DODREN-745278 format. One record per atom (N, C-alpha, C): z, x, y; atom name. Coordinates in steps of 0.001 Angstrom, whole numbers. Example, Ala and Ser with C-alpha at 12.3 -4.5 7.8 and 13.67 -1.06 7.14 Angstrom:
residues 2
+---------+---------+---------+------+
:       Z :       X :       Y : atom :
+---------+---------+---------+------+
:    7800 :   13190 :   -5690 :    N :
:    7800 :   12300 :   -4500 :   CA :
:    7800 :   13200 :   -3300 :    C :
:    7080 :   12850 :   -2250 :    N :
:    7140 :   13670 :   -1060 :   CA :
:    7870 :   12900 :      30 :    C :
+---------+---------+---------+------+
This chain:
residues 117
+---------+---------+---------+------+
:       Z :       X :       Y : atom :
+---------+---------+---------+------+
:       0 :     829 :   -1173 :    N :
:       0 :       0 :       0 :   CA :
:       0 :     876 :    1239 :    C :
:   -1021 :     736 :    2081 :    N :
:   -1133 :    1541 :    3286 :   CA :
:     -99 :    1182 :    4340 :    C :
:     395 :     -42 :    4324 :    N :
:    1302 :    -470 :    5379 :   CA :
:    2759 :    -117 :    5102 :    C :
:    3013 :     566 :    4016 :    N :
:    4389 :     924 :    3684 :   CA :
:    4738 :    2232 :    4388 :    C :
:    5846 :    2211 :    5113 :    N :
:    6323 :    3408 :    5783 :   CA :
:    7510 :    3945 :    5008 :    C :
:    7492 :    5222 :    4767 :    N :
:    8591 :    5835 :    4033 :   CA :
:    9437 :    6663 :    4987 :    C :
:   10707 :    6409 :    4981 :    N :
:   11632 :    7194 :    5794 :   CA :
:   12732 :    7684 :    4874 :    C :
:   12944 :    8977 :    4869 :    N :
:   14005 :    9553 :    4057 :   CA :
:   15245 :    9675 :    4925 :    C :
:   16319 :    9079 :    4514 :    N :
:   17578 :    9177 :    5250 :   CA :
:   18472 :   10169 :    4531 :    C :
:   18937 :   11158 :    5269 :    N :
:   19833 :   12129 :    4660 :   CA :
:   21261 :   11621 :    4754 :    C :
:   22154 :   12230 :    4027 :    N :
:   23546 :   11821 :    4034 :   CA :
:   24326 :   12433 :    5182 :    C :
:   23712 :   13419 :    5856 :    N :
:   24427 :   14024 :    6972 :   CA :
:   24436 :   13054 :    8154 :    C :
:   25586 :   12932 :    8781 :    N :
:   25724 :   12006 :    9894 :   CA :
:   25596 :   12788 :   11196 :    C :
:   24865 :   12210 :   12153 :    N :
:   24781 :   12804 :   13477 :   CA :
:   25238 :   11759 :   14477 :    C :
:   25606 :   12212 :   15640 :    N :
:   26096 :   11291 :   16658 :   CA :
:   24969 :   10980 :   17628 :    C :
:   24829 :    9703 :   17988 :    N :
:   23823 :    9280 :   18948 :   CA :
:   24489 :    8313 :   19915 :    C :
:   24703 :    8769 :   21148 :    N :
:   25352 :    7967 :   22179 :   CA :
:   26679 :    7392 :   21692 :    C :
:   27474 :    8229 :   21037 :    N :
:   28792 :    7800 :   20613 :   CA :
:   28826 :    6977 :   19343 :    C :
:   27676 :    6701 :   18730 :    N :
:   27653 :    5898 :   17512 :   CA :
:   27121 :    6751 :   16367 :    C :
:   27626 :    6511 :   15159 :    N :
:   27148 :    7248 :   13994 :   CA :
:   25860 :    6617 :   13487 :    C :
:   24950 :    7426 :   13059 :    N :
:   23722 :    6957 :   12444 :   CA :
:   23287 :    7983 :   11424 :    C :
:   22478 :    7571 :   10477 :    N :
:   21928 :    8523 :    9524 :   CA :
:   20740 :    9217 :   10164 :    C :
:   20556 :   10466 :    9841 :    N :
:   19445 :   11234 :   10385 :   CA :
:   18162 :   10789 :    9701 :    C :
:   17173 :   10403 :   10483 :    N :
:   15878 :    9983 :    9933 :   CA :
:   14948 :   11183 :    9887 :    C :
:   14271 :   11345 :    8776 :    N :
:   13313 :   12428 :    8617 :   CA :
:   11975 :   11804 :    8259 :    C :
:   10971 :   12064 :    9088 :    N :
:    9635 :   11537 :    8837 :   CA :
:    9035 :   12221 :    7618 :    C :
:    8256 :   11477 :    6841 :    N :
:    7568 :   12043 :    5686 :   CA :
:    6074 :   11838 :    5846 :    C :
:    5320 :   12575 :    5057 :    N :
:    3855 :   12512 :    5054 :   CA :
:    3308 :   12771 :    6451 :    C :
:    2436 :   11890 :    6945 :    N :
:    1805 :   12109 :    8251 :   CA :
:    2426 :   11237 :    9338 :    C :
:    3726 :   10948 :    9200 :    N :
:    4405 :   10092 :   10160 :   CA :
:    5159 :   10904 :   11216 :    C :
:    5308 :   10289 :   12385 :    N :
:    6033 :   10859 :   13504 :   CA :
:    7084 :    9830 :   13909 :    C :
:    8337 :   10255 :   14066 :    N :
:    9374 :    9344 :   14555 :   CA :
:    9689 :    9728 :   15991 :    C :
:    9636 :    8730 :   16874 :    N :
:    9916 :    8967 :   18286 :   CA :
:   11034 :    8054 :   18759 :    C :
:   11829 :    8547 :   19689 :    N :
:   12786 :    7696 :   20389 :   CA :
:   12064 :    7174 :   21619 :    C :
:   11928 :    5867 :   21697 :    N :
:   11158 :    5247 :   22764 :   CA :
:   11890 :    5424 :   24091 :    C :
:   11125 :    5844 :   25101 :    N :
:   11656 :    5951 :   26454 :   CA :
:   11529 :    4579 :   27084 :    C :
:   12660 :    3972 :   27349 :    N :
:   12671 :    2623 :   27898 :   CA :
:   12636 :    2711 :   29414 :    C :
:   11633 :    2092 :   30013 :    N :
:   11536 :    2040 :   31471 :   CA :
:   12499 :     976 :   31989 :    C :
:   13114 :    1266 :   33085 :    N :
:   14006 :     296 :   33694 :   CA :
:   13173 :    -677 :   34528 :    C :
:   13836 :   -1669 :   35063 :    N :
:   13118 :   -2639 :   35881 :   CA :
:   12525 :   -1968 :   37111 :    C :
:   11517 :   -2596 :   37660 :    N :
:   10874 :   -2095 :   38863 :   CA :
:   11293 :   -2959 :   40041 :    C :
:   11327 :   -2343 :   41211 :    N :
:   11660 :   -3074 :   42424 :   CA :
:   10442 :   -3017 :   43341 :    C :
:    9969 :   -4196 :   43761 :    N :
:    8794 :   -4262 :   44636 :   CA :
:    9173 :   -3810 :   46034 :    C :
:    8155 :   -3601 :   46877 :    N :
:    8403 :   -3210 :   48265 :   CA :
:    9254 :   -4243 :   48994 :    C :
:    9125 :   -5510 :   48595 :    N :
:    9907 :   -6579 :   49218 :   CA :
:   11311 :   -6714 :   48660 :    C :
:   11695 :   -5886 :   47660 :    N :
:   13038 :   -5904 :   47112 :   CA :
:   13221 :   -6811 :   45915 :    C :
:   12117 :   -7362 :   45375 :    N :
:   12216 :   -8232 :   44206 :   CA :
:   12305 :   -7373 :   42953 :    C :
:   13300 :   -7661 :   42105 :    N :
:   13501 :   -6911 :   40865 :   CA :
:   12677 :   -7560 :   39759 :    C :
:   11824 :   -6752 :   39119 :    N :
:   11001 :   -7225 :   38003 :   CA :
:   11530 :   -6548 :   36741 :    C :
:   12137 :   -7320 :   35813 :    N :
:   12687 :   -6702 :   34598 :   CA :
:   11582 :   -6182 :   33686 :    C :
:   11949 :   -5202 :   32872 :    N :
:   10989 :   -4569 :   31963 :   CA :
:   10363 :   -5565 :   30991 :    C :
:   11094 :   -6601 :   30641 :    N :
:   10603 :   -7553 :   29636 :   CA :
:    9396 :   -8347 :   30091 :    C :
:    9130 :   -8411 :   31387 :    N :
:    7966 :   -9174 :   31864 :   CA :
:    6834 :   -8282 :   32348 :    C :
:    7029 :   -6975 :   32314 :    N :
:    5983 :   -6045 :   32734 :   CA :
:    5104 :   -5736 :   31529 :    C :
:    3818 :   -6061 :   31641 :    N :
:    2897 :   -5827 :   30525 :   CA :
:    2243 :   -4456 :   30682 :    C :
:    2607 :   -3539 :   29801 :    N :
:    1993 :   -2210 :   29793 :   CA :
:    1361 :   -1996 :   28428 :    C :
:     143 :   -1490 :   28405 :    N :
:    -504 :   -1276 :   27107 :   CA :
:      21 :     -59 :   26361 :    C :
:     707 :     845 :   27046 :    N :
:    1150 :    2076 :   26408 :   CA :
:    2662 :    2170 :   26383 :    C :
:    3144 :    2994 :   25453 :    N :
:    4565 :    3308 :   25365 :   CA :
:    4727 :    4814 :   25393 :    C :
:    5930 :    5252 :   25688 :    N :
:    6228 :    6676 :   25754 :   CA :
:    7457 :    6961 :   24909 :    C :
:    7521 :    8157 :   24336 :    N :
:    8676 :    8502 :   23532 :   CA :
:    8824 :    9993 :   23346 :    C :
:   10025 :   10400 :   22910 :    N :
:   10304 :   11796 :   22581 :   CA :
:   10348 :   11937 :   21076 :    C :
:    9658 :   12934 :   20550 :    N :
:    9585 :   13153 :   19110 :   CA :
:   10934 :   13651 :   18588 :    C :
:   11454 :   12955 :   17549 :    N :
:   12716 :   13363 :   16928 :   CA :
:   12508 :   13871 :   15507 :    C :
:   11338 :   13573 :   14894 :    N :
:   11062 :   14061 :   13542 :   CA :
:    9562 :   14038 :   13283 :    C :
:    9076 :   15058 :   12582 :    N :
:    7661 :   15172 :   12207 :   CA :
:    7542 :   15295 :   10696 :    C :
:    6624 :   14538 :   10094 :    N :
:    6362 :   14662 :    8671 :   CA :
:    5659 :   15970 :    8353 :    C :
:    5756 :   16403 :    7110 :    N :
:    5182 :   17689 :    6700 :   CA :
:    3663 :   17722 :    6785 :    C :
:    3011 :   16566 :    6720 :    N :
:    1545 :   16524 :    6737 :   CA :
:     964 :   16269 :    8124 :    C :
:    1798 :   16283 :    9154 :    N :
:    1291 :   16122 :   10521 :   CA :
:     562 :   17402 :   10876 :    C :
:    -737 :   17280 :   11180 :    N :
:   -1541 :   18473 :   11423 :   CA :
:   -2125 :   18512 :   12835 :    C :
:   -1458 :   17848 :   13774 :    N :
:   -1859 :   17950 :   15171 :   CA :
:    -771 :   18714 :   15923 :    C :
:   -1113 :   19228 :   17088 :    N :
:    -206 :   20116 :   17822 :   CA :
:     934 :   19347 :   18475 :    C :
:    1942 :   19009 :   17680 :    N :
:    3128 :   18326 :   18181 :   CA :
:    4357 :   19109 :   17756 :    C :
:    5408 :   19022 :   18569 :    N :
:    6673 :   19687 :   18261 :   CA :
:    7825 :   18737 :   18535 :    C :
:    8965 :   19013 :   17934 :    N :
:   10152 :   18224 :   18207 :   CA :
:   10470 :   18293 :   19699 :    C :
:   10823 :   17157 :   20276 :    N :
:   11166 :   17107 :   21691 :   CA :
:    9996 :   16835 :   22616 :    C :
:    8755 :   16890 :   22106 :    N :
:    7586 :   16588 :   22940 :   CA :
:    7629 :   15134 :   23400 :    C :
:    7154 :   14888 :   24614 :    N :
:    6982 :   13527 :   25112 :   CA :
:    5550 :   13117 :   24836 :    C :
:    5373 :   11946 :   24202 :    N :
:    4034 :   11498 :   23820 :   CA :
:    3773 :   10090 :   24341 :    C :
:    2492 :    9694 :   24299 :    N :
:    2078 :    8348 :   24659 :   CA :
:    1430 :    7706 :   23430 :    C :
:    1695 :    6402 :   23248 :    N :
:    1149 :    5656 :   22113 :   CA :
:     939 :    4218 :   22546 :    C :
:     186 :    3441 :   21773 :    N :
:       8 :    2023 :   22075 :   CA :
:    1321 :    1305 :   21815 :    C :
:    1717 :     417 :   22712 :    N :
:    3043 :    -210 :   22585 :   CA :
:    3207 :   -1042 :   21324 :    C :
:    2105 :   -1515 :   20711 :    N :
:    2198 :   -2296 :   19483 :   CA :
:    2003 :   -1451 :   18223 :    C :
:    1836 :    -146 :   18388 :    N :
:    1601 :     738 :   17239 :   CA :
:    2895 :     961 :   16469 :    C :
:    2750 :    1317 :   15219 :    N :
:    3877 :    1734 :   14402 :   CA :
:    4865 :     636 :   14068 :    C :
:    6028 :    1070 :   13609 :    N :
:    7091 :     167 :   13195 :   CA :
:    8326 :     455 :   14041 :    C :
:    8939 :    -590 :   14585 :    N :
:   10138 :    -443 :   15408 :   CA :
:   11385 :    -352 :   14542 :    C :
:   12311 :     518 :   14957 :    N :
:   13599 :     647 :   14299 :   CA :
:   14644 :     675 :   15410 :    C :
:   15640 :    -204 :   15333 :    N :
:   16712 :    -218 :   16321 :   CA :
:   17973 :     305 :   15638 :    C :
:   18540 :    1357 :   16220 :    N :
:   19787 :    1923 :   15717 :   CA :
:   20732 :    2012 :   16907 :    C :
:   21819 :    1266 :   16829 :    N :
:   22730 :    1211 :   17968 :   CA :
:   22014 :     590 :   19151 :    C :
:   21985 :    1318 :   20245 :    N :
:   21278 :     843 :   21443 :   CA :
:   19920 :    1515 :   21613 :    C :
:   19536 :    2378 :   20691 :    N :
:   18294 :    3137 :   20820 :   CA :
:   17168 :    2484 :   20028 :    C :
:   15968 :    2540 :   20580 :    N :
:   14770 :    2033 :   19924 :   CA :
:   13930 :    3224 :   19478 :    C :
:   13591 :    3243 :   18191 :    N :
:   12743 :    4282 :   17624 :   CA :
:   11462 :    3638 :   17120 :    C :
:   10396 :    4438 :   17021 :    N :
:    9139 :    3988 :   16426 :   CA :
:    8712 :    4993 :   15379 :    C :
:    8223 :    4479 :   14250 :    N :
:    7613 :    5318 :   13230 :   CA :
:    6116 :    5136 :   13388 :    C :
:    5424 :    6226 :   13743 :    N :
:    3987 :    6186 :   14009 :   CA :
:    3253 :    7075 :   13017 :    C :
:    2005 :    6730 :   12734 :    N :
:    1126 :    7660 :   12031 :   CA :
:     583 :    8624 :   13077 :    C :
:     220 :    9823 :   12655 :    N :
:    -257 :   10805 :   13629 :   CA :
:   -1481 :   10321 :   14403 :    C :
:   -2309 :    9465 :   13803 :    N :
:   -3488 :    8940 :   14490 :   CA :
:   -3119 :    7987 :   15633 :    C :
:   -1888 :    7469 :   15636 :    N :
:   -1457 :    6534 :   16665 :   CA :
:    -904 :    7236 :   17911 :    C :
:    -816 :    8569 :   17876 :    N :
:    -380 :    9352 :   19031 :   CA :
:   -1617 :    9622 :   19889 :    C :
:   -1582 :    9119 :   21130 :    N :
:   -2745 :    9259 :   22023 :   CA :
:   -2712 :   10533 :   22855 :    C :
:   -1531 :   10948 :   23296 :    N :
:   -1450 :   12104 :   24191 :   CA :
:     -78 :   12745 :   24103 :    C :
:     -43 :   14023 :   24444 :    N :
:    1210 :   14763 :   24571 :   CA :
:    1290 :   15237 :   26019 :    C :
:    2470 :   15133 :   26616 :    N :
:    2645 :   15562 :   28007 :   CA :
:    3207 :   16965 :   28021 :    C :
:    2524 :   17846 :   28753 :    N :
:    2993 :   19226 :   28934 :   CA :
:    3606 :   19338 :   30322 :    C :
:    4576 :   20220 :   30447 :    N :
:    5188 :   20481 :   31738 :   CA :
:    4211 :   21213 :   32615 :    C :
:    4135 :   20823 :   33873 :    N :
:    3275 :   21514 :   34827 :   CA :
:    4115 :   22581 :   35502 :    C :
:    3662 :   23812 :   35359 :    N :
:    4405 :   24927 :   35954 :   CA :
:    3729 :   25312 :   37269 :    C :
:    4522 :   25299 :   38331 :    N :
:    3989 :   25653 :   39640 :   CA :
:    3996 :   27164 :   39786 :    C :
:    2893 :   27676 :   40329 :    N :
:    2805 :   29111 :   40549 :   CA :
:    3464 :   29452 :   41880 :    C :
:    4276 :   30494 :   41867 :    N :
:    4933 :   30958 :   43090 :   CA :
:    4058 :   32028 :   43696 :    C :
:    3698 :   31818 :   44990 :    N :
:    2825 :   32814 :   45614 :   CA :
:    3541 :   33671 :   46601 :    C :
+---------+---------+---------+------+
């Protein structure tokens, strides 16, 4: 079954925002990211627009685990962009994670280093 996602959970416990969770390790060609949740936006007129009503086609996240068969240039801690409906959502505590296939990663953000003259 192609739609089955495999996640290996180790017995070692790590702390995430004060709550215990099992460490997730991506397998095969999967990437696990912690989704970066955007806060509400405030218009020029001072109207607060909550995130739940803002329609964005893309999502952003930080990579927390890479499967052994991931063969694209990604590293732990990289910030990536993906389609917001891609992958499988996992909620642990207050954090939202996504399990993505490597093909569902659209871009990686690199730090821009300013040259000092």
